[in-house]
N, C-alpha and C positions, 0 to 999 in steps of 0.2 A: 230888499225883501221888506225893511223898516224894520223893526222891534219886535220881538217873539213874546207874546204873553201866553205863559201856561197858568192854567186856572186850575186849583184842584179844591174839590168841594168834599168837603166833611160832614157826614152824617147829613146836614141837611143842605137844601140848595142855596139858601142865602148864606150861607156860612164859608165864604172861601176867601180865597187869597191872592196874589200875582206874582209870578218870581218872572223879572225883567230881564230878558238874555241879549246878550251883545250882539251888536249887528254884525251879518253876514255876509261879505263881498267877494264873489268870485262866481264860479261856474259847478254846477253840478250835474253830471253827464252820465245819465246810464249808458253801460258799454257792452260790447264782447270781449270776452278775453281767453285768448289762446295761449295754453301755458303746457313747456315743455321740460317736464323734472328731469332729473338724469339718476332716476332711482329703477333697481331693476324690476320688470313683472307692473309698472305702471304705466300706463299708456297716456299720451297728449291728450290733453284735455281743453275743450273750447264751452265756456259757461258765463253766464250774466255776472257783473261787473258793475261797481258804481264807482266812479272817478271825480273827488272833489278837489278843487284848485281854488283857491282863495283864502280870505282871513275871516276869522271868528274874531272880532275886536282885537287885541293886542295879537293874536295867537296867529301864524300862518300854517295854512295847510297845503299840503302839495302830497294827495295819494295817500301812501300807508305813512306818512311822516306830518308832523305837526310839531311845531317850535313856540317858545315865548322868548322875545327878545328882555334881556334882561339889563345891558349897558353898551350904548355906543361909545367907539374910540376913534379917534383919528383915522387910526389903521383897518378898521373894520368894526364889531360885533361879536358879544358873548351873548349866546342864547341858551335855554334848555330844551332839550329836543328828544321827542319820544318817537319809536317807531314799532308799527307790527311787521315781524318777519313774515314774509308772504311767500319768500321765494323759497323757504328750507321747509319741507314739512313732509312726514310720510304716516300714512294711515296703514297701521297693519292688519287690518283686515282686506287690504289690499294686494298683499304679497305673504308667501309663506317663507320667507327668510327672517324673518323677524316677526314677537307677539309684543313687541313694544311702539305704541304711536311716537312718534317726531313730531311735536306740534310746533304750531305755529307761538312766538314769543312776542311779548310786549319789552321793549327796551327803551331805557331812560338815559339820559347824559345830559354832559355838557358838550357844546357845537363852540368853537371858534371860527368865524370869518374875517377873513383877511383879503382885501382890495389888493390886487396886483397891477392894477394900468391896463389901457385897452381894452375894458368888459371885464376881464378873468377876477376871477373872484375864488380864492383858495378855501376849502373847508377841512377844519380837524375836530372830528366828533370821539367820544371815548362811550361806550354805550354799556349796559349794563341789563342784565335779564332781571324785570322786575315781577315777571308773571309765574316764576317756582318753573320754570319749562326747563333748560340748559345750565342757568343760575351762574351764567358766565361772563365773558366781556369781548366786547369787539371794538378795536381803531381803526376808524377809516380816515382815509387821508383822500381829497376829494378836490377837483378844479373843474368849474362850468363857468359857462359863457351865453348869453343871450345874443340873439341875432335874427334878422329878418329875411325871408326868403319867400318867391313866389305868394307876396301876399300874406304868407303867415308868419307868426311870431312863434320862434324856437327856442330850446334852452337844449344845451349838450353838456354831460357830464362824464369825465373820467376818475374813476375813481379805485383805489385799492384799501381792501380791508383784510385785516388780521386778525382773523381769528383765533380765539385760545385754543388750549388742548380742550378744555371742558366741553365748549360751545363743538367742536368737533368731534369729538365723543358723541354728544347727546343725536347730532343728525347722521353720521355716518359710522360711528363704532358698534362694535360688539364684545359680546366677553371673550371673542378670540383675537379680537382685530383692534388695535389703540393707536388711531391715528395721532398723530404730531401738531401743534399748531402750527398754521401756514396760512400763508396769504392767498385770498381770492380778488381780481381783479374784473371791473363793472365798466360798462359803456352804456351809457343810457342816451336816448333821443324823444325829447318831449316837445309836440307839436300842436300851436292853438291856430284854428284858421275860422275867421267870421263867417259866420252864411249869411248871416244879416245882422242888425245891432243888439237883439238878443239873443240870437242862436249860433253856438259854437262848435265847429267839430274839432274834437281831439283826440290827438294819437301820442300813443307812450310805447316805446320799444326799449328793452332791458337785456341786456346780453351778461351772464357770468361767466367767467373764466378760474374755474375751481383749480386747485394745485394737485399734485401727485399723490398726496396722503386719501384727499378725499375721494380721487381717481381708482386708487387701488382697494378701495372699503368694498367687499364682498356685498353689501346692499346697492352700488353704484353701479350704472352703466354706461358713464361716459364722464367727461369733466366740465362740459357746459349746461348751463339753465337759460333757458328763453322763454319770454313773457311779453306777448305782442298784446294791446288794448286798443280797439277804437270805439268811440263813442260820441255822442251829441247832446250837448246841454245848454241848459238855459243861464244866461247871464243875471244874476242878481244885482 
């Protein structure tokens, strides 16, 4: 894409300045997202989405997550990681069970990546809400591996996410129902196929297995969340 120049003109066309942004390298793909959220009275939904995979300068971007590497070690690396919690939210206008929105949260925290050998990488992340939504924490322990199959590049991830009591209360609690902290387990499959040197096919599937306190909430209809996205994007 080259470097992007943003020109801002103030009062007069000749009075302007340029801000140089870091170079983006990666894929930007308009996509179709199919989402199955386990909330009562909520239908499965198919909608337009946008998949971004790549780097903006030193910042790596993978869908709803972005990170800034801070330090590399012989055993791995330490990064500052942020994510948009896209798989947990509830619009109160779509249900009669609550009058409180359960909004998507922006979370930030440290992430340690540990090289395990044979292509496996472990990650430990501690995320804190910084958007004044649930104002709580989540600890994630994950293992991922990249591999090639049928001409495509795939990343498989298995993760356990320990959600604090306040986080659980925000997303599935009510005045009468007070869930405890518990683990959610995630399996993710992300694939990229080259259609030609410039255009890529992107496939993302995420499956979340929630715990019993999540499932027992009067707001929920089950204990699984499923998200599938398919997009075609340009390689910058």
